[in-house]
N, CA, C and O of each residue as an XYZ file, in Angstrom:
308
protein
N      26.940    -31.210    -74.470
C      26.790    -29.803    -74.014
C      27.077    -28.764    -74.476
O      28.297    -28.714    -74.636
N      26.442    -27.625    -74.875
C      26.662    -26.404    -75.838
C      26.925    -25.435    -74.994
O      26.673    -24.324    -75.460
N      27.287    -25.442    -74.061
C      28.165    -24.193    -72.960
C      29.514    -24.515    -72.878
O      30.234    -23.852    -72.131
N      29.951    -25.404    -73.515
C      31.413    -25.914    -73.750
C      31.766    -26.008    -74.772
O      30.927    -26.246    -75.641
N      33.223    -25.857    -75.147
C      34.120    -25.754    -76.408
C      34.284    -26.877    -77.135
O      35.275    -27.467    -76.706
N      33.701    -27.545    -78.178
C      33.952    -28.803    -78.765
C      34.075    -28.680    -80.213
O      33.552    -27.622    -80.562
N      34.597    -29.391    -81.284
C      34.680    -29.375    -82.488
C      33.359    -28.638    -83.181
O      32.267    -28.985    -82.732
N      33.376    -27.877    -83.993
C      32.380    -26.902    -84.751
C      32.060    -25.773    -83.888
O      31.370    -24.899    -84.415
N      32.464    -25.575    -82.491
C      32.023    -24.351    -82.102
C      32.638    -23.009    -82.359
O      33.850    -22.846    -82.507
N      31.805    -22.126    -82.402
C      32.372    -20.589    -82.602
C      32.642    -20.263    -81.034
O      31.891    -20.605    -80.122
N      33.755    -19.596    -80.902
C      33.851    -19.026    -79.418
C      34.757    -17.751    -79.636
O      35.501    -17.489    -80.580
N      34.456    -16.976    -78.395
C      35.258    -15.772    -78.364
C      36.048    -15.528    -77.296
O      35.690    -15.683    -76.129
N      37.164    -15.131    -77.670
C      38.361    -14.817    -76.440
C      38.327    -13.340    -76.339
O      37.949    -12.513    -77.169
N      38.850    -13.169    -75.019
C      39.194    -11.657    -74.729
C      40.628    -12.147    -74.253
O      40.935    -13.231    -73.759
N      41.513    -10.912    -74.575
C      43.124    -11.081    -74.210
C      43.357    -10.345    -73.047
O      42.370     -9.793    -72.559
N      44.345    -10.220    -72.537
C      44.749     -9.409    -71.659
C      44.576     -7.934    -71.349
O      44.463     -7.356    -70.268
N      44.588     -7.361    -72.945
C      44.307     -5.841    -72.894
C      42.650     -5.772    -73.489
O      42.297     -4.729    -74.039
N      41.724     -6.852    -73.360
C      40.373     -6.186    -73.584
C      40.006     -6.835    -75.097
O      38.857     -7.041    -75.487
N      41.129     -7.089    -75.796
C      40.420     -7.255    -77.326
C      40.005     -8.443    -77.363
O      40.497     -9.314    -76.645
N      39.164     -8.638    -78.093
C      38.429     -9.761    -78.635
C      38.440    -10.524    -79.781
O      38.469     -9.886    -80.833
N      38.425    -11.705    -79.847
C      38.666    -12.587    -81.487
C      37.642    -13.445    -81.458
O      37.410    -13.905    -80.340
N      36.981    -13.795    -82.301
C      36.154    -14.950    -82.678
C      36.931    -16.106    -83.671
O      37.566    -15.860    -84.696
N      36.673    -17.507    -83.018
C      37.037    -18.481    -83.786
C      36.231    -19.666    -83.964
O      35.418    -20.062    -83.129
N      36.451    -20.166    -84.959
C      35.574    -21.698    -85.010
C      36.540    -22.877    -85.335
O      37.522    -22.802    -86.074
N      36.094    -23.998    -84.649
C      37.068    -25.108    -84.526
C      36.569    -25.904    -85.728
O      35.370    -25.950    -86.004
N      37.511    -26.532    -86.441
C      37.249    -27.333    -87.795
C      38.160    -28.219    -88.093
O      39.227    -28.177    -87.483
N      37.948    -29.153    -89.037
C      39.059    -30.036    -89.463
C      40.275    -29.147    -89.934
O      40.259    -27.947    -90.211
N      41.412    -30.100    -89.958
C      42.590    -29.444    -90.313
C      42.452    -29.141    -92.034
O      43.290    -28.362    -92.489
N      41.573    -29.643    -92.865
C      41.388    -29.331    -94.250
C      40.264    -28.314    -94.512
O      39.862    -28.008    -95.635
N      39.821    -27.844    -93.393
C      38.906    -26.755    -93.555
C      39.334    -25.452    -92.922
O      38.567    -24.496    -92.814
N      40.749    -25.450    -92.455
C      41.216    -24.240    -91.846
C      41.034    -22.924    -92.704
O      41.344    -23.032    -93.890
N      40.684    -21.991    -92.371
C      40.560    -20.553    -93.332
C      41.012    -19.441    -92.299
O      40.313    -19.471    -91.286
N      41.807    -18.655    -92.289
C      42.214    -17.806    -91.135
C      41.272    -16.428    -91.720
O      40.804    -15.561    -90.981
N      41.161    -16.464    -92.906
C      40.000    -15.111    -92.788
C      38.780    -15.352    -92.275
O      38.028    -14.438    -91.938
N      38.498    -16.540    -92.179
C      37.096    -16.915    -91.595
C      37.190    -17.234    -90.242
O      36.175    -17.726    -89.748
N      38.066    -17.089    -89.590
C      38.493    -17.415    -88.316
C      38.377    -18.797    -87.997
O      38.382    -19.187    -86.830
N      38.250    -19.732    -89.199
C      38.397    -20.904    -88.929
C      39.705    -21.630    -88.402
O      40.713    -21.412    -89.073
N      39.834    -22.434    -87.335
C      41.073    -22.839    -86.977
C      40.934    -24.379    -86.949
O      39.841    -24.945    -86.963
N      42.309    -25.107    -86.901
C      42.104    -26.443    -86.981
C      42.164    -26.940    -85.646
O      42.884    -26.503    -84.748
N      41.212    -28.054    -85.568
C      41.260    -28.538    -84.062
C      42.728    -28.963    -83.513
O      43.075    -28.912    -82.333
N      43.469    -29.366    -84.542
C      44.918    -29.690    -83.987
C      45.842    -28.609    -83.712
O      47.032    -28.841    -83.501
N      45.199    -27.059    -83.700
C      46.183    -26.189    -83.645
C      46.237    -25.966    -82.181
O      45.263    -26.325    -81.518
N      47.216    -25.437    -81.615
C      47.603    -25.169    -80.228
C      46.293    -24.267    -79.181
O      45.906    -24.312    -78.014
N      45.994    -23.561    -80.318
C      44.712    -22.554    -79.713
C      43.159    -23.497    -79.306
O      42.403    -23.450    -78.336
N      43.168    -24.169    -80.341
C      41.850    -25.028    -80.415
C      42.273    -26.127    -79.306
O      41.344    -26.244    -78.506
N      43.277    -26.907    -79.013
C      43.809    -27.626    -77.978
C      43.399    -26.991    -76.519
O      42.582    -27.428    -75.707
N      43.991    -26.157    -76.467
C      43.940    -25.142    -75.192
C      42.350    -24.802    -74.933
O      41.934    -24.679    -73.781
N      41.786    -24.709    -75.682
C      40.252    -24.094    -75.742
C      39.478    -25.052    -75.348
O      38.720    -24.741    -74.430
N      39.398    -26.405    -75.839
C      38.464    -27.584    -75.853
C      38.468    -27.836    -74.801
O      39.533    -28.014    -74.209
N      37.021    -27.963    -74.064
C      36.258    -28.630    -73.193
C      36.481    -27.445    -72.096
O      36.584    -27.797    -70.921
N      36.574    -25.852    -72.466
C      36.159    -25.199    -71.621
C      35.180    -24.538    -71.636
O      34.721    -24.498    -72.778
N      34.381    -23.762    -70.648
C      33.411    -23.294    -70.610
C      33.274    -21.508    -70.207
O      34.178    -20.916    -69.618
N      32.235    -20.969    -70.562
C      32.341    -19.545    -70.447
C      32.848    -18.994    -69.346
O      32.460    -19.464    -68.277
N      33.754    -17.961    -69.329
C      34.816    -17.349    -68.105
C      35.889    -18.048    -67.928
O      36.883    -17.595    -67.362
N      35.794    -19.321    -68.431
C      37.380    -20.163    -68.054
C      38.578    -19.218    -68.408
O      38.528    -18.456    -69.374
N      39.528    -19.299    -67.672
C      40.797    -18.482    -67.957
C      41.875    -19.798    -68.287
O      41.962    -20.928    -67.807
N      42.573    -19.135    -69.249
C      43.549    -20.225    -69.646
C      44.785    -19.401    -70.345
O      44.787    -18.219    -70.689
N      46.094    -20.612    -70.481
C      47.240    -19.770    -71.070
C      47.624    -20.685    -72.290
O      47.491    -21.898    -72.129
N      47.968    -20.337    -73.181
C      48.139    -21.228    -74.497
C      49.709    -20.453    -74.901
O      49.983    -19.267    -74.719
N      50.592    -21.505    -75.487
C      51.723    -21.126    -76.163
C      51.556    -21.164    -77.691
O      51.580    -22.230    -78.306
N      51.348    -19.715    -78.411
C      51.374    -19.691    -79.518
C      52.705    -19.586    -80.379
O      53.797    -19.593    -79.811
N      52.589    -19.484    -81.845
C      53.735    -19.261    -82.280
C      54.375    -17.551    -82.031
O      55.512    -17.186    -82.330
N      53.462    -16.829    -81.510
C      54.386    -15.356    -81.295
C      54.612    -15.702    -79.694
O      55.266    -14.852    -79.091
N      54.256    -16.592    -79.094
C      54.745    -16.606    -77.734
C      53.312    -17.127    -76.409
O      52.208    -17.646    -76.572
N      53.862    -16.787    -75.500
C      52.335    -17.109    -74.454
C      51.542    -16.210    -74.634
O      51.976    -15.140    -75.062
N      50.448    -16.333    -74.422
C      49.268    -15.601    -74.550
C      47.811    -16.124    -73.372
O      47.361    -17.267    -73.298
N      47.458    -15.237    -72.788
C      46.607    -15.431    -71.726
C      44.982    -14.957    -72.211
O      44.646    -13.796    -72.440
N      44.160    -16.078    -72.294
C      42.919    -15.410    -72.402
C      41.602    -15.914    -71.513
O      41.605    -16.858    -70.723
N      40.621    -15.161    -71.797
C      39.429    -15.694    -70.872
C      38.349    -16.108    -72.096
O      38.230    -15.471    -73.142
N      37.722    -17.101    -71.800
C      36.695    -17.759    -72.855
C      35.421    -16.740    -72.724
O      34.845    -16.776    -71.637
N      34.932    -15.864    -73.682
C      33.702    -14.918    -73.556
C      32.472    -15.351    -73.831
O      31.410    -15.004    -73.314
N      32.684    -16.171    -74.719
C      31.228    -16.718    -75.250
C      31.817    -18.239    -75.976
O      32.976    -18.564    -76.236
N      30.524    -18.996    -76.178
C      30.352    -20.288    -77.046
C      29.328    -20.227    -77.647
O      28.324    -19.930    -77.001
N      29.222    -20.455    -78.930
C      27.940    -20.914    -79.820
C      27.859    -21.898    -80.978
O      28.813    -21.982    -81.751
N      27.022    -22.474    -81.102
C      26.662    -23.719    -82.311
C      25.737    -23.213    -83.132
O      24.627    -22.782    -82.817
N      26.285    -23.285    -84.336
C      25.037    -23.173    -85.341
C      24.851    -24.284    -86.290
O      25.806    -24.823    -86.849
N      23.767    -24.586    -86.452
C      23.010    -25.843    -87.262
C      23.358    -25.376    -88.654
O      22.989    -26.025    -89.633
């Protein structure tokens, strides 16, 4: 299903303050913070996996707990 977050997905998150950020889930050896590529093993990736657009969730990040809404999901071939 392309309406949920799985490996390889680009996804946009909105935080409590309305700020957005975009990430892509990649393998551990492909991570690149400048490009927004996060490891599938990261806390954020694990928390967002299998979520659909408009899902609200909470995750424990290195900077502390954070709440997000999944704003968009896309896959590029």
